[in-house]
C-alpha atoms as one frame of an Amber mdcrd trajectory, in Angstrom:
protein
  19.179 -15.576 -11.714  18.164 -14.047  -8.406  15.199 -11.703  -8.747  15.565
  -8.378  -7.027  13.129  -7.102  -4.425  11.976  -4.640  -7.041  10.696  -7.286
  -9.388   9.268  -9.481  -6.664   7.251  -6.567  -5.332   6.320  -4.731  -8.501
   3.092  -6.700  -8.801   2.127  -5.896  -5.239   0.901  -2.679  -3.726   4.142
  -1.918  -2.007   6.070  -2.795  -5.084   6.590   0.660  -6.176   8.964   0.895
  -3.312  11.598  -0.875  -5.181  11.253   1.092  -8.340  12.663   4.006  -6.694
  14.820   1.733  -4.656  18.409   1.353  -4.796  18.739   4.764  -6.177  21.658
   5.752  -4.048  24.709   7.322  -5.594  25.801  10.227  -7.717  24.284  11.187
 -11.046  25.603   9.357 -14.073  23.861   9.917 -17.390  25.561   6.817 -18.823
  23.736   4.537 -16.388  20.613   3.531 -18.287  19.961  -0.226 -18.239  16.530
  -1.206 -19.526  16.310  -5.019 -19.548  15.798  -6.987 -16.323  19.329  -8.403
 -16.174  20.853  -4.927 -16.402  18.392  -3.577 -13.863  19.330  -6.378 -11.480
  22.987  -5.553 -12.011  22.199  -1.903 -11.322  20.331  -2.776  -8.134  23.183
  -4.939  -6.886  25.659  -2.192  -7.656  23.682   0.308  -5.612  23.347  -2.137
  -2.725  27.106  -2.639  -2.853  27.502   1.113  -2.381  25.846   0.979   1.052
  28.503   1.410   3.725  28.761  -1.909   5.553  31.247  -0.824   8.195  28.727
   0.121  10.909  28.929  -1.781  14.186  27.056  -1.802  17.493  28.142  -2.385
  21.065  26.403  -5.079  23.057  23.591  -3.308  24.886  20.519  -4.190  26.930
  17.620  -2.560  25.073  14.769  -3.944  27.217  14.762  -5.048  30.857  11.327
  -5.237  32.483   9.186  -7.775  34.323  11.920 -10.443  34.315  12.426 -10.152
  30.552  15.694  -8.939  29.085  16.516  -8.271  25.429  20.099  -7.521  24.429
  21.305  -6.358  21.029  24.649  -8.039  20.479  25.905  -7.278  16.945  25.015
  -6.468  13.366  26.369  -8.365  10.384  26.229  -7.346   6.731  25.664  -9.785
   3.903  25.354  -9.352   0.136  21.855  -7.900   0.196  20.827  -7.791   3.857
  21.882  -6.692   7.317  21.275  -8.946  10.311  20.663  -7.677  13.824  21.516
 -10.295  16.451  19.597 -10.458  19.726  19.745 -12.446  22.957  16.355 -12.844
  24.619  16.045 -13.907  28.268  12.727 -15.108  29.672  13.078 -15.215  33.457
   9.319 -15.488  34.029   7.335 -18.647  34.819   5.501 -18.508  31.476   6.442
 -19.562  27.958   6.620 -16.449  25.786   6.621 -15.578  22.092   8.512 -12.521
  20.833   7.190 -10.965  17.613   8.209  -8.046  15.426   7.585  -6.893  11.877
   4.253  -8.719  11.718   0.961  -7.430  10.353  -0.161  -6.834  13.913   3.047
  -5.131  15.003   4.988  -3.458  12.207   6.689  -0.464  13.798  10.343  -0.942
  12.877  12.473   1.836  11.426  15.984   2.494  10.167  17.575   5.935  10.141
  14.199   7.460  10.972  12.237   5.798   8.126   9.555   3.207   8.766  10.375
  -0.110   7.075   8.153  -3.094   6.332  10.663  -5.827   7.126  12.533  -6.802
  10.291  10.586  -9.971  11.027  10.976 -11.801  14.346   9.078 -14.837  15.657
  10.934 -16.351  18.582   9.599 -18.777  21.230  11.390 -18.740  24.581  10.372
 -21.195  27.293  10.008 -20.114  30.921  13.396 -19.597  32.545  15.301 -19.969
  29.243  17.321 -17.842  26.827  17.337 -17.707  23.041  19.610 -16.249  20.393
  17.806 -14.956  17.315  18.243 -12.380  14.566  16.232  -9.880  12.555  17.015
  -9.300   8.873  16.564  -6.092   6.902  16.849  -6.056   3.116  19.393  -3.562
   1.816  17.379  -3.403  -1.422  14.396  -2.168   0.571  16.406   0.426   2.445
  17.783   1.987  -0.685  14.511   3.667  -1.656  15.074   6.033   1.235  18.522
   6.951  -0.001  20.068   5.143   2.963  23.772   4.645   2.287  24.712   3.558
   5.814  22.854   2.330   8.867  23.029   4.751  11.770  20.062   3.619  13.878
  17.630   0.728  14.140  14.430   1.022  16.133  12.277  -1.990  17.004   8.865
  -2.591  18.471   8.475  -6.073  19.950   5.278  -7.806  20.963   5.583 -10.225
  23.893   2.804 -12.839  23.959   2.082 -15.618  26.462   0.378 -18.982  25.835
  -3.020 -17.443  26.545  -2.486 -14.809  23.815  -2.112 -11.949  26.267   0.235
  -9.398  24.735   2.309  -6.438  25.793   4.212  -4.185  23.433   7.574  -2.673
  24.172   8.196   1.019  23.773  10.347   1.761  20.701  13.754   0.167  21.315
  16.582   2.274  19.883  19.852   0.716  18.759  22.600   3.155  17.809  25.398
   2.112  15.487  28.897   3.519  15.186  27.580   5.902  12.488  24.929   7.450
  14.747  26.830  10.501  15.985  27.877  11.693  12.517  24.713  10.839  10.544
  22.551  13.763   9.368  19.076  12.829  10.593  17.747  16.236   9.517  18.188
  15.510   5.799  15.650  13.947   3.432  17.593  11.446   1.312  14.351   9.887
   0.067  13.374  13.001  -1.909  16.822  13.234  -3.464  16.607   9.551  -4.357
  13.165   9.500  -5.960  14.013  12.512  -8.169  17.454  11.241  -9.121  18.058
  11.092 -12.865  20.365   8.089 -12.467  17.601   6.326 -10.566  15.116   6.973
 -13.350  17.559   5.839 -16.011  18.768   2.863 -14.007  15.356   1.406 -13.255
  13.500   2.665 -16.325  10.813   4.715 -14.605   9.756   8.307 -15.091   8.627
  10.901 -12.592   5.329  12.312 -13.852   4.822  14.603 -10.891   6.771  15.655
  -7.815   5.932  18.215  -5.148   7.404  18.890  -1.740   4.378  20.969  -0.769
   2.894  19.983   2.584  -0.679  19.095   1.593  -1.832  17.576   4.897  -1.295
  18.669   8.497  -3.082  17.221  11.505  -2.173  15.919  14.974   1.568  16.330
  14.353   1.310  14.244  11.161   2.198  15.933   7.869   2.341  14.764   4.264
   5.476  16.497   3.062   5.956  15.238  -0.500   3.926  13.645  -3.279   5.291
  11.771  -6.299   3.644  10.008  -9.248   5.804   7.723 -11.351   5.289   5.461
 -14.358   6.936   2.053 -14.540   6.081  -0.631 -17.111   2.891   1.239 -18.102
   1.657   1.268 -14.508   1.192   4.330 -12.325   2.321   4.657  -8.718   1.690
   7.317  -6.089   4.197   7.841  -3.258   3.130   9.909  -0.244   5.876  10.877
   2.202   4.523  11.508   5.693   6.136  12.400   9.019   4.948  11.970  12.604
   6.288  14.720  14.852   4.196  13.626  17.833   4.955  11.465  20.853   2.734
   8.484  20.008   2.435   5.851  17.295  -0.150   6.865  14.683  -1.906   4.617
  12.186  -2.028   6.281   8.769  -5.015   5.114   6.711  -5.774   5.957   3.067
  -9.223   5.481   1.510 -11.685   6.607  -1.183  -9.602   7.146  -4.328 -10.651
   9.398  -7.192  -8.684   9.659 -10.434  -9.624  12.490 -12.819 -12.776  13.043
 -10.758 -13.932   9.403 -11.028 -14.096   7.240  -7.899 -11.997   4.170  -8.611
 -11.970   2.670  -5.104 -14.198   3.295  -2.112 -13.495   2.383   1.485 -10.200
   1.671   3.209  -7.214   0.691   1.083  -4.261   0.520   3.489  -3.351   1.285
   7.091   0.250   1.569   8.294   1.936   2.661  11.500   4.204   5.677  11.896
   6.272   5.802  15.078   7.020   9.067  16.894   9.517  11.339  15.115   9.661
   9.034  12.090   8.942   9.318   8.377   6.910   6.916   6.286   6.422   6.519
   2.542   3.008   5.207   1.487   3.448   3.477  -1.874   0.232   3.042  -3.820
  -0.170   1.223  -7.130  -2.835   3.316  -8.847  -3.295   0.752 -11.605  -3.991
  -1.866  -8.953  -6.388   0.409  -7.107  -8.350   1.005 -10.315  -8.347  -2.742
 -11.132  -6.537  -2.054 -14.421  -9.694  -0.494 -15.866  -8.632   3.120 -16.342
  -8.391   2.995 -20.126 -11.887   1.518 -20.425 -13.115   4.660 -18.679 -11.201
   6.929 -21.017  -8.358   7.692 -18.610  -5.063   7.390 -20.441  -3.435  10.236
 -18.514  -3.824  10.916 -14.812  -4.398  14.614 -14.287  -5.834  14.681 -10.783
  -5.810  12.354  -7.766  -8.040  12.709  -4.726  -8.019  10.486  -1.672  -8.805
  10.646   2.018  -6.401  10.307   4.931  -7.562   9.218   8.371  -5.436   8.995
  11.531  -6.009   6.400  14.237  -4.315   5.438  17.497  -2.922   1.970  18.233
  -6.377   0.779  19.315  -7.786   2.058  16.001  -9.728   4.858  17.615  -9.993
   7.892  15.345  -7.532  10.691  16.070  -8.395  12.741  12.988 -11.449  12.178
  10.799 -10.891  11.321   7.160  -9.774  14.424   5.277  -9.593  14.729   1.503
  -6.314  15.647  -0.133  -5.743  16.467  -3.790  -2.677  15.912  -5.965  -3.108
  18.234  -8.978  -0.870  16.681 -11.618  -2.292  18.827 -14.422  -5.083  21.340
 -14.937  -6.722  19.272 -17.683  -8.276  15.929 -16.818 -11.418  13.970 -17.654
 -13.013  10.542 -17.939 -15.354   8.965 -20.500 -18.998   8.659 -19.400 -20.315
   7.250 -22.675 -21.794   3.777 -23.079 -25.107   1.946 -22.963 -27.399   3.633
 -20.449 -29.084   0.940 -18.334 -30.665   3.108 -15.600 -31.632   6.774 -15.336
 -33.915   7.747 -12.427 -33.762   9.762  -9.214 -30.795  11.780 -10.558 -28.798
   8.552 -10.772 -27.461   7.292 -14.077 -25.829   3.902 -14.725 -23.816   3.189
 -17.882 -22.617  -0.257 -18.957 -18.919  -0.388 -19.762 -18.878  -3.972 -20.952
 -17.086  -7.034 -19.588 -13.364  -7.457 -19.106 -11.348 -10.625 -18.581  -8.636
 -11.042 -15.960  -5.149 -10.371 -17.248  -3.697 -12.963 -14.876  -2.468 -16.174
 -16.478  -3.595 -17.992 -13.351  -7.241 -16.952 -13.572 -10.114 -16.879 -16.041
 -12.168 -14.555 -13.868 -14.182 -11.779 -15.515 -15.580  -8.415 -14.418 -18.826
  -6.672 -15.313 -18.086  -2.943 -15.431 -20.431  -0.019 -14.889 -20.089   3.705
 -14.422 -22.541   5.124 -11.881 -23.213   8.861 -11.795 -24.787  10.195  -8.623
 -26.171  13.556  -9.734 -28.306  13.906  -6.608 -27.516  15.972  -3.519 -27.269
  12.886  -1.283 -24.631  10.231  -0.800 -25.962   6.889  -2.019 -25.178   3.200
  -1.773 -25.994   0.546  -4.334 -26.168  -3.154  -3.432 -27.509  -6.349  -4.878
 -30.994  -7.047  -3.505 -30.870 -10.669  -2.360 -29.462 -13.332  -4.660 -30.887
 -11.851  -7.815 -28.120 -12.133 -10.412 -28.237 -14.275 -13.519 -26.131 -14.715
 -16.654 -27.692 -16.030 -19.868 -30.729 -17.006 -17.823 -28.756 -19.038 -15.254
 -28.675 -17.891 -11.634 -25.160 -16.740 -10.805 -23.308 -15.947  -7.585 -21.483
 -12.667  -8.290 -18.983 -11.075  -5.941 -20.346  -7.578  -5.420 -20.322  -5.961
  -2.005 -21.821  -2.712  -3.242 -20.515   0.809  -3.580 -20.977   4.062  -1.693
 -20.996   7.047  -4.043 -20.822  10.654  -2.774 -23.295  13.268  -3.918 -22.379
  14.823  -7.255 -19.726  12.177  -7.994 -19.295   9.258 -10.375 -17.739   5.882
  -9.639 -16.404   2.742 -11.240 -18.523  -0.262 -10.247 -16.936  -3.652 -10.834
 -18.693  -6.985 -10.286 -16.419 -10.013 -10.020 -17.313 -13.227 -11.856 -15.217
 -16.123 -10.562 -14.109 -18.677 -13.150 -15.262 -21.624 -11.001 -18.856 -20.376
 -11.284 -18.459 -19.441 -14.938 -17.349 -23.024 -15.627 -20.617 -24.255 -14.110
 -22.582 -22.480 -16.854 -20.021 -23.243 -19.595 -18.735 -19.681 -19.992 -15.079
 -19.511 -21.049 -14.881 -16.027 -22.602 -16.604 -12.669 -22.232 -18.013 -13.009
 -25.748 -20.188 -15.890 -24.560 -22.081 -13.703 -22.087 -25.233 -12.538 -23.856
 -27.080 -10.899 -20.976 -26.786 -10.104 -17.272 -29.645  -9.417 -14.862 -29.562
  -8.054 -11.327 -31.879  -6.299  -8.880 -30.291  -3.284  -7.217 -31.113  -1.808
  -3.829 -30.373   1.941  -3.922 -30.393   3.824  -0.613 -29.246   7.150   0.790
 -26.695   7.489   3.585 -29.481   7.289   6.190 -30.537   3.885   4.778 -33.736
   5.277   3.310 -34.780   3.391   0.176 -34.482   5.350  -3.058 -35.261   2.553
  -5.502 -35.294  -1.185  -5.980 -34.542  -1.626  -9.655 -34.435  -4.737 -11.828
 -31.734  -4.177 -14.445 -30.997  -6.239 -17.540 -27.906  -5.652 -19.669 -27.656
  -7.177 -23.134 -24.213  -7.532 -24.705
């Protein structure tokens, strides 16, 4: 049976998209499928409800420097819509036309940024090509899109020497354009919909349409936390009211006051006068370790948002935002204390095994409390790690921990190296040794500590 986009993506960061997806339609308390076959049927039903009557006139959408791109038609299929293009290369160079790639993902439908719309088309000098771009109707449904009124593309044009130019946003209006209400917010109606929650077996733990971030014409206008299959997801709805493409970066996650991920997590583009929904798998971000740290309910989420231009120059410095799901929240700081100096405390939280059936990797878990008044970093000093007396190559790039905060520290043990020392389960690890380099944010040494943990 065909798997829906929802279930293909649920394991990935952007997966949560589909949970709320395909939530178009009126309320119906009788719609409450719970098993995967019924959910798939529900998804297909909602996709079928998308109006597939929209058409476009043939229109030249780009005509510069001896390059012409013409949108010729759109065609609807069972679960996708196809935009057909004719590309003319009247230059003396072979060219590649790209869209919807990691380096150029600025496509939108009905004013919402979308992740698909992939194009990779080679056109020789002096030649033409006919190609198409597909958009998944499943994907569109999360935004409450029940008909396609506009498609906007950004296309990268690259020569054989990897020199690139990017088109300005290319707008394609369909027959529904003049009557479509672009001022509405169908996404918010969709994510809150009771039939959506029943139909795809998720619950909304928290929803707010309070604007919690405003900077450089970019606003975060709604925040939602949902639970699906015992995993937590955070959706942030942002809008760009400016005249330029903005890169929206999220970083430094705290859950219930505990840092679960430091550094950059994701960066996505928002075109001018468009909306974007950042979909974040909180369980993924916390490496599935929340319960080990005593977090069975998420009461508070903190993260930072940074804005960058298309050259990744900072437009707005990282600013912390808070999603206050409840007034009561905490984490568990108990465990075996393995270091306590310089107002820094480290607690062992044991060893966990990968839940993936494809991996026997393991993770050494710590909780680090920085009770000092300085930001700190902790790193491995040289190749100092050993397990059961055998030198071991751990994957640990260090952590930066703000002053007065605590953080999850996870050290990855790859199964290929564990096999070398005949370790097949966490129970077989008797001790772990490492030398830590602890520094402040100005790279001044605080301590170089040899730590041994016995299990």
